[in-house]
C-alpha positions as CSV (number, residue, x, y, z in Angstrom):
1,M,95.7,73.2,107.0
2,K,98.0,75.3,104.8
3,F,101.6,76.2,104.4
4,D,103.0,79.6,105.2
5,Y,106.6,80.6,104.7
6,D,106.4,82.0,108.2
7,T,106.7,78.6,109.9
8,N,106.2,79.9,113.5
9,I,102.5,78.9,113.5
10,F,103.3,75.2,112.8
11,S,106.2,75.3,115.1
12,I,103.9,76.3,118.0
13,T,101.4,73.6,117.0
14,A,104.2,71.0,116.9
15,F,105.0,71.7,120.6
16,F,101.4,70.7,121.5
17,L,101.1,67.6,119.3
18,D,101.2,65.3,122.3
19,C,97.9,66.9,123.5
20,L,96.1,65.1,120.7
21,P,95.4,61.4,120.4
22,E,98.0,59.6,118.4
23,K,95.7,58.9,115.5
24,E,95.0,62.7,115.2
25,Q,98.7,63.5,115.4
26,K,99.4,61.1,112.5
27,T,96.5,62.5,110.5
28,L,97.6,66.1,111.0
29,L,101.2,65.3,110.1
30,E,100.2,63.3,107.0
31,Q,98.0,66.3,105.9
32,R,100.9,68.6,106.5
33,M,103.2,66.5,104.4
34,T,100.7,66.4,101.5
35,V,100.4,70.2,101.6
36,L,104.2,70.6,101.7
37,Q,104.7,68.1,98.8
38,E,102.1,70.1,96.7
39,Y,104.0,73.3,97.4
40,L,107.3,71.8,96.4
41,A,105.8,70.4,93.2
42,G,104.4,73.8,92.3
43,I,107.8,75.5,93.0
44,Q,109.6,72.9,90.9
45,K,107.2,73.4,88.0
46,Q,108.0,77.1,87.9
47,H,111.8,76.6,88.1
48,T,113.1,75.9,84.6
49,E,116.2,76.9,82.8
50,E,114.0,79.0,80.4
51,W,112.4,80.8,83.4
52,E,115.9,81.5,84.9
53,K,117.0,83.2,81.7
54,Q,113.9,85.5,81.7
55,V,113.9,86.8,85.2
56,N,116.1,88.8,87.5
57,P,118.7,86.8,89.5
58,Y,116.9,87.9,92.7
59,H,113.8,86.0,91.5
60,V,115.9,82.9,91.0
61,A,117.5,83.2,94.4
62,N,114.2,83.8,96.1
63,L,112.6,80.7,94.4
64,Q,115.6,78.6,95.6
65,R,115.1,80.1,99.1
66,M,111.5,79.1,99.0
67,T,112.5,75.6,98.0
68,D,115.0,75.4,100.9
69,I,112.3,76.4,103.4
70,V,109.8,73.8,102.1
71,L,112.5,71.1,102.1
72,A,113.4,72.0,105.7
73,E,109.7,71.8,106.6
74,I,109.4,68.3,105.0
75,S,112.4,67.1,106.9
76,G,111.1,68.5,110.2
77,T,107.6,67.0,109.5
78,E,109.2,63.6,108.9
79,R,111.0,63.8,112.2
80,L,107.8,64.7,114.0
81,F,106.0,61.8,112.4
82,K,108.8,59.4,113.5
83,A,108.4,60.8,117.0
84,T,104.6,59.9,117.0
85,T,105.3,56.3,116.2
86,K,107.6,55.7,119.2
C-alpha cells in the first residue's frame, strides 16, 4: 500500500474492488485514505511562504500540482468508499 503520482495502478485496482469481500474493500480504501492524508500532510509541511521565497517558481508550481493530484485521489477514494457502502 503506497501512493504513486502515477495513479494508473490504483485506478486498475479500483475497477476490481468488487472482486473482494466488502470488509476487505473498506479496509483497503481506509488504508489508501490514510496514506493519502499522510502524503498531503507532508506536502503541506514543506509548502511555506519562506520556502516559496527560496525556490524557483517551477518548484512552487510543481508542489501545488502534487497537492492537486493528492486532493483528487482523496476525493476519488471517498467516492469509492461511498460506493462500497451501498
